[in-house]
PyMOL CGO cylinders between C-alpha atoms (Angstrom):
from pymol import cmd
from pymol.cgo import CYLINDER

trace = [
    CYLINDER, 26.95, 4.09, -64.90, 27.36, 2.93, -68.47, 0.3, 1, 1, 1, 1, 1, 1,
    CYLINDER, 27.36, 2.93, -68.47, 27.27, 4.77, -71.75, 0.3, 1, 1, 1, 1, 1, 1,
    CYLINDER, 27.27, 4.77, -71.75, 25.82, 2.88, -74.73, 0.3, 1, 1, 1, 1, 1, 1,
    CYLINDER, 25.82, 2.88, -74.73, 25.27, 4.07, -78.27, 0.3, 1, 1, 1, 1, 1, 1,
    CYLINDER, 25.27, 4.07, -78.27, 21.74, 4.95, -79.34, 0.3, 1, 1, 1, 1, 1, 1,
    CYLINDER, 21.74, 4.95, -79.34, 21.89, 2.45, -82.20, 0.3, 1, 1, 1, 1, 1, 1,
    CYLINDER, 21.89, 2.45, -82.20, 22.01, -0.53, -79.82, 0.3, 1, 1, 1, 1, 1, 1,
    CYLINDER, 22.01, -0.53, -79.82, 18.71, -2.37, -79.38, 0.3, 1, 1, 1, 1, 1, 1,
    CYLINDER, 18.71, -2.37, -79.38, 18.87, -3.70, -75.80, 0.3, 1, 1, 1, 1, 1, 1,
    CYLINDER, 18.87, -3.70, -75.80, 15.80, -4.95, -73.95, 0.3, 1, 1, 1, 1, 1, 1,
    CYLINDER, 15.80, -4.95, -73.95, 15.07, -5.42, -70.23, 0.3, 1, 1, 1, 1, 1, 1,
    CYLINDER, 15.07, -5.42, -70.23, 16.12, -8.87, -69.03, 0.3, 1, 1, 1, 1, 1, 1,
    CYLINDER, 16.12, -8.87, -69.03, 18.35, -9.50, -72.05, 0.3, 1, 1, 1, 1, 1, 1,
    CYLINDER, 18.35, -9.50, -72.05, 21.83, -10.93, -71.43, 0.3, 1, 1, 1, 1, 1, 1,
    CYLINDER, 21.83, -10.93, -71.43, 24.58, -8.91, -73.10, 0.3, 1, 1, 1, 1, 1, 1,
    CYLINDER, 24.58, -8.91, -73.10, 28.37, -9.02, -73.12, 0.3, 1, 1, 1, 1, 1, 1,
    CYLINDER, 28.37, -9.02, -73.12, 30.21, -5.87, -72.14, 0.3, 1, 1, 1, 1, 1, 1,
    CYLINDER, 30.21, -5.87, -72.14, 33.87, -4.91, -72.09, 0.3, 1, 1, 1, 1, 1, 1,
    CYLINDER, 33.87, -4.91, -72.09, 35.50, -2.17, -70.03, 0.3, 1, 1, 1, 1, 1, 1,
    CYLINDER, 35.50, -2.17, -70.03, 38.24, 0.17, -71.22, 0.3, 1, 1, 1, 1, 1, 1,
    CYLINDER, 38.24, 0.17, -71.22, 40.13, 0.27, -67.92, 0.3, 1, 1, 1, 1, 1, 1,
    CYLINDER, 40.13, 0.27, -67.92, 41.99, 3.42, -69.00, 0.3, 1, 1, 1, 1, 1, 1,
    CYLINDER, 41.99, 3.42, -69.00, 38.66, 5.28, -68.77, 0.3, 1, 1, 1, 1, 1, 1,
    CYLINDER, 38.66, 5.28, -68.77, 37.43, 3.80, -65.45, 0.3, 1, 1, 1, 1, 1, 1,
    CYLINDER, 37.43, 3.80, -65.45, 37.32, 5.83, -62.25, 0.3, 1, 1, 1, 1, 1, 1,
    CYLINDER, 37.32, 5.83, -62.25, 37.34, 4.20, -58.80, 0.3, 1, 1, 1, 1, 1, 1,
    CYLINDER, 37.34, 4.20, -58.80, 36.28, 5.80, -55.52, 0.3, 1, 1, 1, 1, 1, 1,
    CYLINDER, 36.28, 5.80, -55.52, 36.49, 4.82, -51.86, 0.3, 1, 1, 1, 1, 1, 1,
    CYLINDER, 36.49, 4.82, -51.86, 32.91, 3.99, -50.77, 0.3, 1, 1, 1, 1, 1, 1,
    CYLINDER, 32.91, 3.99, -50.77, 33.26, 5.67, -47.37, 0.3, 1, 1, 1, 1, 1, 1,
    CYLINDER, 33.26, 5.67, -47.37, 35.22, 8.82, -48.22, 0.3, 1, 1, 1, 1, 1, 1,
    CYLINDER, 35.22, 8.82, -48.22, 34.25, 9.13, -51.90, 0.3, 1, 1, 1, 1, 1, 1,
    CYLINDER, 34.25, 9.13, -51.90, 37.90, 10.06, -52.57, 0.3, 1, 1, 1, 1, 1, 1,
    CYLINDER, 37.90, 10.06, -52.57, 39.25, 8.92, -55.93, 0.3, 1, 1, 1, 1, 1, 1,
    CYLINDER, 39.25, 8.92, -55.93, 41.44, 5.82, -55.68, 0.3, 1, 1, 1, 1, 1, 1,
    CYLINDER, 41.44, 5.82, -55.68, 42.61, 5.89, -59.27, 0.3, 1, 1, 1, 1, 1, 1,
]
cmd.load_cgo(trace, "trace")
């Protein structure tokens, strides 16, 4: 899931560059769905 501002004008099929703020990422175990970090 990604949050993007409403002022961005992205179109289907368009290549974009994204950056992740790893301090705001959440990771889960795929089998147990328990948070890893």
